[in-house]
DOBA-601860 format. One record per residue (C-alpha): x, y, z. Coordinates in steps of 0.05 Angstrom, whole numbers, plus 32768, in hexadecimal, padded with zeros to 4 digits. Layout:
// DOBA-601860
(pt (X; Y; Z))
...
***
This chain:
// DOBA-601860
(pt (7F28; 7EA7; 7D1A))
(pt (7F00; 7EEF; 7D1C))
(pt (7EDB; 7EE5; 7D51))
(pt (7F1E; 7ED8; 7D7D))
(pt (7F3D; 7F1C; 7D6B))
(pt (7F0E; 7F60; 7D6C))
(pt (7F03; 7F8D; 7D97))
(pt (7ED3; 7F8D; 7DCA))
(pt (7EC8; 7FB1; 7E0F))
(pt (7EFE; 7F8E; 7E3A))
(pt (7F1D; 7F7E; 7E03))
(pt (7F36; 7FC8; 7DE7))
(pt (7F7B; 7FC1; 7DCD))
(pt (7F6F; 7FFC; 7DA3))
(pt (7F6C; 8032; 7DE3))
(pt (7FA0; 8058; 7DD8))
(pt (7FCD; 803F; 7E1A))
(pt (7FC4; 7FF8; 7DFE))
(pt (7FDC; 8010; 7DBD))
(pt (8011; 802E; 7DD6))
(pt (8039; 8002; 7DF9))
(pt (802E; 7FCA; 7DB7))
(pt (8059; 7FFF; 7D99))
(pt (808C; 8020; 7DC9))
(pt (80A3; 7FCF; 7DD3))
(pt (8096; 7FB8; 7D8B))
(pt (8065; 7F77; 7D8D))
(pt (8045; 7F91; 7D55))
(pt (8083; 7F7E; 7D29))
(pt (8099; 7F44; 7D4A))
(pt (8088; 7EF2; 7D2C))
(pt (804B; 7ED2; 7D56))
(pt (8079; 7EA3; 7D85))
(pt (80B0; 7EE4; 7D9D))
(pt (806F; 7F10; 7DA6))
(pt (8040; 7EDE; 7DCC))
(pt (8081; 7ED7; 7DEE))
(pt (808C; 7F1F; 7E00))
(pt (8046; 7F33; 7E11))
(pt (8042; 7F02; 7E3E))
(pt (8076; 7F0B; 7E65))
(pt (8061; 7F55; 7E64))
(pt (8029; 7F3B; 7E80))
(pt (8043; 7F13; 7EB8))
(pt (8077; 7F3E; 7ED5))
(pt (805D; 7F8B; 7ECA))
(pt (8019; 7F86; 7ED8))
(pt (8024; 7F6B; 7F19))
(pt (7FFE; 7F35; 7F47))
(pt (7FC2; 7F59; 7F68))
(pt (7F77; 7F66; 7F6B))
(pt (7F48; 7F9B; 7F47))
(pt (7F13; 7FBE; 7F4A))
(pt (7EE1; 7F84; 7F23))
(pt (7EFE; 7F4C; 7EF5))
(pt (7ED0; 7F6D; 7EC5))
(pt (7F04; 7FB3; 7EB8))
(pt (7F21; 7FBB; 7E79))
(pt (7F57; 7FAD; 7E59))
(pt (7F73; 7FFF; 7E55))
(pt (7F5E; 7FF6; 7EA5))
(pt (7F84; 7FBA; 7EB4))
(pt (7FBD; 7FD7; 7E9B))
(pt (7FB4; 801D; 7EB3))
(pt (7FBA; 7FF6; 7EFF))
(pt (7FF0; 7FDA; 7EEC))
(pt (7FD9; 7F8D; 7F0A))
(pt (7FAE; 7F58; 7F0A))
(pt (7F93; 7F20; 7F20))
(pt (7F80; 7EDC; 7EEF))
(pt (7F50; 7EF4; 7ED9))
(pt (7F5A; 7F4B; 7EC4))
(pt (7FAA; 7F30; 7EAC))
(pt (7F78; 7F02; 7E86))
(pt (7F64; 7F40; 7E5E))
(pt (7F96; 7F60; 7E5C))
(pt (7FBA; 7F2A; 7E37))
(pt (7F7D; 7F1B; 7E0E))
(pt (7F83; 7F67; 7DFC))
(pt (7FC2; 7F65; 7DF2))
(pt (7FCF; 7F29; 7DBC))
(pt (7F94; 7F46; 7D9C))
(pt (7FB1; 7F8D; 7D90))
(pt (7FED; 7F62; 7D68))
(pt (7FBF; 7F2F; 7D40))
(pt (7FC6; 7EF4; 7D6B))
(pt (7F7F; 7ECD; 7D7B))
(pt (7F6F; 7EBC; 7DBE))
(pt (7F34; 7E9E; 7DE1))
(pt (7F19; 7E9F; 7E28))
(pt (7F0D; 7E5C; 7E55))
(pt (7EEA; 7E64; 7E98))
(pt (7EF7; 7E42; 7ED1))
(pt (7EEC; 7E3E; 7F1A))
(pt (7F22; 7E34; 7F52))
(pt (7F24; 7E23; 7F98))
(pt (7F2B; 7E64; 7FB8))
(pt (7F62; 7E42; 7FE5))
(pt (7F8A; 7E4E; 7FBF))
(pt (7F96; 7E94; 7FCA))
(pt (7FA1; 7E8C; 8018))
(pt (7FDC; 7EAD; 8027))
(pt (7FCD; 7EF0; 7FF7))
(pt (7F8E; 7EF8; 8015))
(pt (7FA1; 7EFC; 805D))
(pt (7F78; 7ECF; 8093))
(pt (7F3E; 7F07; 80A1))
(pt (7F2B; 7F15; 8061))
(pt (7F39; 7ED0; 8045))
(pt (7EF2; 7EB7; 8072))
(pt (7EC4; 7EDA; 8059))
(pt (7ED8; 7ECF; 8017))
(pt (7EB5; 7E94; 7FE0))
(pt (7EC5; 7E44; 7FE3))
(pt (7ECE; 7E4E; 7F94))
(pt (7EE3; 7E8B; 7F6B))
(pt (7ED9; 7EA4; 7F25))
(pt (7F18; 7E91; 7F02))
(pt (7F36; 7E8F; 7EB1))
(pt (7F74; 7E8A; 7E82))
(pt (7F85; 7E9C; 7E3C))
(pt (7F82; 7E6D; 7E00))
(pt (7FB1; 7E88; 7DCA))
(pt (7FB1; 7E67; 7D85))
(pt (7FFB; 7E57; 7D6C))
(pt (8011; 7E33; 7D37))
(pt (7FD5; 7E11; 7D28))
(pt (7FC3; 7DFD; 7D6D))
(pt (7F9F; 7E1E; 7DA9))
(pt (7FCC; 7E27; 7DED))
(pt (7FBE; 7E37; 7E2D))
(pt (7FDF; 7E6D; 7E52))
(pt (7FD1; 7E76; 7E9D))
(pt (8011; 7E7D; 7EB0))
(pt (800B; 7EC7; 7EAE))
(pt (7FED; 7ED0; 7EF6))
(pt (801B; 7EE2; 7F26))
(pt (805D; 7F09; 7F1C))
(pt (80A2; 7EED; 7F16))
(pt (80C0; 7F1F; 7F5C))
(pt (8077; 7F09; 7F83))
(pt (8081; 7EBA; 7F73))
(pt (80CE; 7EC2; 7F87))
(pt (80B5; 7ECD; 7FD3))
(pt (8085; 7E99; 7FD2))
(pt (80C4; 7E6D; 7FB9))
(pt (80ED; 7E85; 7FE7))
(pt (80C4; 7E75; 8025))
(pt (80AC; 7E34; 800A))
(pt (80ED; 7E1D; 7FF0))
(pt (80E4; 7DC8; 8000))
(pt (80F0; 7DB3; 7FB8))
(pt (80BC; 7DA2; 7F7C))
(pt (8083; 7D8B; 7F9E))
(pt (8035; 7D99; 7F9D))
(pt (8027; 7DE4; 7FB9))
(pt (7FE3; 7E09; 7FC1))
(pt (7FDF; 7E4D; 7FDB))
(pt (7FF5; 7E9F; 7FDA))
(pt (7FD5; 7E9F; 7F92))
(pt (7FF8; 7E5D; 7F74))
(pt (7FDB; 7E14; 7F64))
(pt (8017; 7DE9; 7F52))
(pt (8036; 7DAC; 7F48))
(pt (807A; 7DC6; 7F4E))
(pt (807B; 7E01; 7F78))
(pt (80CF; 7E16; 7F62))
(pt (80C2; 7DFA; 7F1C))
(pt (807D; 7E14; 7F0A))
(pt (8067; 7E0D; 7EB6))
(pt (8062; 7E6D; 7EB4))
(pt (809E; 7E70; 7E72))
(pt (8088; 7E7B; 7E37))
(pt (80A0; 7E41; 7E0B))
(pt (8067; 7E38; 7DD4))
(pt (804B; 7E0B; 7E07))
(pt (800A; 7E10; 7E42))
(pt (8021; 7E34; 7E82))
(pt (7FFC; 7E32; 7ED0))
(pt (800D; 7E4B; 7F05))
(pt (7FB9; 7E3C; 7F22))
(pt (7FA8; 7DFC; 7F05))
(pt (7FA7; 7DC9; 7F3B))
(pt (7F6F; 7DF2; 7F63))
(pt (7F3F; 7DF4; 7F24))
(pt (7EF8; 7DE0; 7F35))
(pt (7EBE; 7DF2; 7EFA))
(pt (7ED5; 7DF2; 7EAF))
(pt (7EA4; 7E26; 7E94))
(pt (7EB9; 7E2A; 7E44))
(pt (7ED9; 7E4E; 7E12))
(pt (7EC3; 7E91; 7E06))
(pt (7ED1; 7EAA; 7DCE))
(pt (7ED1; 7EFC; 7DFD))
(pt (7EE0; 7F04; 7E41))
(pt (7E8D; 7F2C; 7E42))
(pt (7E69; 7EF1; 7E30))
(pt (7E8A; 7EC7; 7E67))
(pt (7E7C; 7EFF; 7E9B))
(pt (7E3B; 7F12; 7E7C))
(pt (7E21; 7EC5; 7E88))
(pt (7E56; 7EBF; 7ECF))
(pt (7E4D; 7EF8; 7EE9))
(pt (7E80; 7F0A; 7F28))
(pt (7E99; 7EED; 7F65))
(pt (7E7A; 7F1E; 7F9A))
(pt (7E38; 7F3F; 7FA2))
(pt (7E1A; 7F72; 7FC3))
(pt (7E45; 7F8A; 7FFE))
(pt (7E70; 7F5C; 7FFD))
(pt (7E7F; 7F7B; 7FB7))
(pt (7E7A; 7FBD; 7FDA))
(pt (7EB2; 7FAC; 8001))
(pt (7ED9; 7F86; 7FDC))
(pt (7EE0; 7FC2; 7FA5))
(pt (7EEA; 7FEF; 7FDD))
(pt (7F17; 7FD4; 8018))
(pt (7F26; 7F89; 8009))
(pt (7F4D; 7F8D; 7FC8))
(pt (7F75; 7FC1; 7FE9))
(pt (7F7D; 7F9A; 8027))
(pt (7F91; 7F54; 7FFA))
(pt (7FBA; 7F8F; 7FCA))
(pt (7FE3; 7FA6; 8007))
(pt (7FF7; 7F5D; 8017))
(pt (7FFF; 7F4B; 7FDE))
(pt (803B; 7F83; 7FCF))
(pt (8057; 7F7B; 801B))
(pt (806C; 7F2C; 7FFF))
(pt (8083; 7F42; 7FBD))
(pt (80B0; 7F78; 7FE5))
(pt (80BE; 7F53; 802D))
(pt (80B5; 7F0F; 8020))
(pt (8081; 7EDE; 804A))
(pt (8096; 7ED9; 8092))
***
């Protein structure tokens, strides 16, 4: 398990801000089940759903931002779990981007690629690897989506969510897999010891001018939209 516990440039869990957080929450004193649950809930709900500068920013930067999406929140989750000596690994995918329609405004969505890089975290617990993906969407944001589309337990895709039952998604830690976007999976790129290695192979979603526009203009508009949904709901 040694390679699943190492610090990397992205998983910088020795950073002072991460070490301070771990100690202030006393996560290092908990048994594995509770430590996973507390850290998972922190990343899901206290790190809000939103769009960062780049998928490859380190965990300490995600923590400082206070928001993230599948890839960046996953980086932070991996780092925090490794900080308390719980093994983690990275599973890379692509997802169909249309599941983000609503979270991404239509006028921006028109220039987005059909498929985008996606990932979830696998944690080693009780003798097996468990898939964790339900941390992506914070509960206050999800509650607004559920309120707007309260049509019972049916398939749903949109607003950053792709599940078989919107009103009862598998997002709580119970020692089992959690999911919030799994129904939108496209390509499976396999397992990696660390996210750094995955991005060295696969790169990022955008290049050139589109990447520049995303970093400095579009993501800010996307975050304004997401925050508006979280605070005021969906019209």
